[in-house]
C-alpha positions as CSV (number, residue, x, y, z in Angstrom):
1,M,0.1,0.1,0.0
2,S,1.3,3.4,-0.8
3,P,2.6,5.6,2.1
4,V,0.1,8.5,1.3
5,I,-2.8,6.0,1.3
6,R,-1.8,4.4,4.6
7,Q,-1.4,7.8,6.2
8,F,-4.6,8.9,4.8
9,C,-6.5,5.9,6.1
10,V,-4.9,6.4,9.6
11,V,-5.3,10.1,10.0
12,S,-9.0,10.2,8.5
13,T,-10.0,7.3,10.8
14,C,-8.6,9.2,13.9
15,A,-10.2,12.5,12.9
16,I,-13.6,11.0,11.9
17,G,-13.6,9.0,15.3
18,L,-12.9,12.2,17.2
19,A,-15.6,14.0,15.3
20,L,-18.1,11.2,16.3
21,L,-17.2,11.3,20.0
22,V,-17.6,15.1,19.9
23,R,-21.0,14.6,18.2
24,G,-22.0,12.4,21.1
25,L,-20.6,15.1,23.6
26,N,-22.7,17.6,21.8
27,H,-25.9,15.6,22.3
28,H,-25.2,15.8,26.0
29,L,-24.2,19.5,26.1
30,A,-27.3,20.5,24.2
31,S,-29.4,20.9,27.5
32,W,-26.9,23.6,28.3
33,Q,-27.2,25.1,24.8
34,L,-23.5,24.5,24.1
35,N,-22.2,23.3,21.0
36,L,-18.6,22.2,20.5
37,S,-16.7,22.8,17.1
38,I,-13.4,21.2,16.6
39,G,-12.7,21.5,13.0
40,G,-9.3,23.0,13.6
41,L,-8.2,20.3,15.7
42,L,-9.2,17.6,13.2
43,I,-7.0,19.1,10.6
44,A,-4.0,20.4,12.5
45,P,-1.8,17.3,13.1
46,A,-1.9,16.2,9.5
47,A,-1.5,19.8,8.0
48,L,1.5,20.2,10.3
49,R,3.2,17.0,10.2
50,L,2.4,14.9,7.2
51,H,3.0,15.2,3.6
52,S,0.7,17.8,1.9
53,K,-1.1,15.1,-0.2
54,T,-2.1,13.3,2.8
55,A,-3.2,16.4,4.6
56,L,-5.2,17.7,1.9
57,F,-7.0,14.3,1.2
58,S,-7.5,13.9,4.8
59,A,-9.1,17.1,5.6
60,F,-11.4,16.8,2.4
61,A,-12.6,13.4,3.5
62,T,-13.0,14.5,7.1
63,G,-14.9,17.5,5.8
64,L,-17.3,15.2,3.8
65,A,-17.9,13.0,6.9
66,L,-18.8,16.1,8.8
67,D,-21.1,17.4,5.9
68,A,-22.8,14.1,5.9
69,A,-23.9,14.6,9.6
70,T,-24.5,18.4,9.5
71,P,-27.5,20.4,8.1
72,V,-25.5,22.5,5.7
73,P,-25.0,22.4,2.0
74,F,-23.0,19.2,1.2
75,G,-19.3,20.0,0.7
76,E,-19.3,23.4,2.8
77,N,-17.2,21.8,5.5
78,A,-15.0,20.1,3.0
79,L,-14.1,23.2,1.4
80,L,-13.6,25.1,4.5
81,M,-11.2,22.4,5.8
82,L,-9.5,22.2,2.6
83,A,-9.0,26.0,2.6
84,A,-7.7,25.8,6.1
85,T,-5.4,23.0,5.5
86,T,-4.0,24.9,2.5
87,L,-3.3,27.9,4.8
88,V,-1.5,25.8,7.5
89,L,0.6,24.0,4.7
90,G,1.5,27.4,3.3
91,A,2.7,28.6,6.6
92,R,3.9,25.4,8.3
93,H,7.7,25.8,7.1
94,R,7.8,29.1,9.0
95,I,6.9,27.7,12.5
96,P,8.4,24.9,14.6
97,R,5.8,22.3,13.6
98,E,6.9,19.5,15.8
99,E,6.4,21.3,19.0
100,L,3.2,20.5,20.8
101,S,2.4,24.2,21.9
102,V,2.7,25.2,18.3
103,G,0.2,22.4,17.1
104,I,-2.4,23.4,19.8
105,A,-2.0,27.2,18.8
106,V,-2.4,26.4,15.2
107,A,-5.5,24.1,15.8
108,I,-7.0,26.8,18.0
109,V,-6.3,29.6,15.3
110,I,-7.7,27.4,12.5
111,N,-10.7,26.6,14.7
112,L,-11.4,30.3,15.3
113,L,-11.2,30.8,11.4
114,L,-13.5,27.9,10.6
115,F,-15.9,28.9,13.4
116,S,-15.9,32.4,12.1
117,A,-16.5,31.4,8.4
118,R,-19.2,29.2,9.2
119,T,-20.9,31.9,11.3
120,F,-20.8,34.5,8.7
121,L,-22.0,32.0,6.0
122,H,-25.1,31.2,7.9
123,M,-25.8,34.5,9.7
124,S,-28.6,35.3,7.2
125,D,-30.4,32.1,8.2
126,W,-30.8,33.7,11.8
127,P,-34.4,35.1,12.4
128,D,-32.7,38.1,14.3
129,P,-28.9,38.4,13.8
130,S,-28.4,40.3,16.7
131,S,-29.9,37.7,19.0
132,G,-27.4,35.0,18.5
133,W,-24.1,36.6,19.2
134,L,-24.0,35.5,22.9
135,R,-24.6,31.9,22.3
136,I,-22.0,32.0,19.3
137,F,-19.4,33.5,21.6
138,S,-20.2,30.9,24.4
139,D,-19.9,28.0,21.8
140,L,-16.6,29.6,20.6
141,V,-15.1,29.8,24.1
142,A,-16.2,26.4,25.1
143,S,-14.8,25.1,21.7
144,Q,-11.5,26.6,22.1
145,L,-11.1,25.7,25.7
146,F,-12.1,22.1,24.8
147,I,-9.5,21.9,22.0
148,A,-6.7,23.3,24.3
149,V,-7.7,20.5,26.8
150,I,-8.0,17.6,24.3
151,A,-5.3,18.4,21.6
152,P,-2.5,16.9,23.5
153,W,-4.2,13.6,23.4
154,F,-5.5,13.9,19.9
155,F,-1.9,14.7,18.6
156,A,-0.6,11.8,20.6
157,L,-3.3,9.5,19.3
158,Q,-2.4,10.3,15.7
159,R,1.2,10.0,16.2
160,H,0.9,6.6,17.9
161,S,-1.5,5.4,15.5
162,L,0.8,6.1,12.6
163,F,3.5,4.4,14.3
164,W,1.7,1.2,15.4
165,L,0.2,0.8,12.0
166,D,3.8,1.4,10.3
167,A,2.6,4.6,8.6
168,D,5.0,7.0,10.3
169,Y,7.4,7.9,7.7
170,S,8.8,10.8,9.6
171,V,11.4,8.7,11.5
172,A,14.1,6.4,10.1
173,R,13.3,2.9,10.3
174,P,15.8,-0.1,10.4
175,E,15.9,-2.3,7.4
176,R,13.8,-5.3,7.6
177,Y,14.9,-8.8,6.6
């Protein structure tokens, strides 16, 4: 199997699995009128550390999986995540991308951009646009805090999954017999 395909499968599975877990958490947070959005975290590890093809394919597939479970026009999340991944790919040579704190910061910034883009795309659908800003702000703060807490675990999950499934090509491997 091609290295790009193997990495794509591992990274996409991890991202979609986390998205499903957060979807279940959102179900339980609905009684408090909170909704967590973690799009930035889903794409940050791949966009920072993997080959650009793998990162782009994974972001698009994860976005399509989110589109399938979200009442938005199909392809919206996929295109937004693809654009955000492209931004990270363009800037990743300027930052120390192996640092965990940088990864968390990138995930938070990308999540802010994705959250803002979705908010402005769907603001016209609100009955009274001025009434929803407090809820949007509380969702954004809760999402950013959640990302800051869970990002180290998710980065480690992806790194270990790539290593366990023999798809981590960033480290030198001894020759096999």
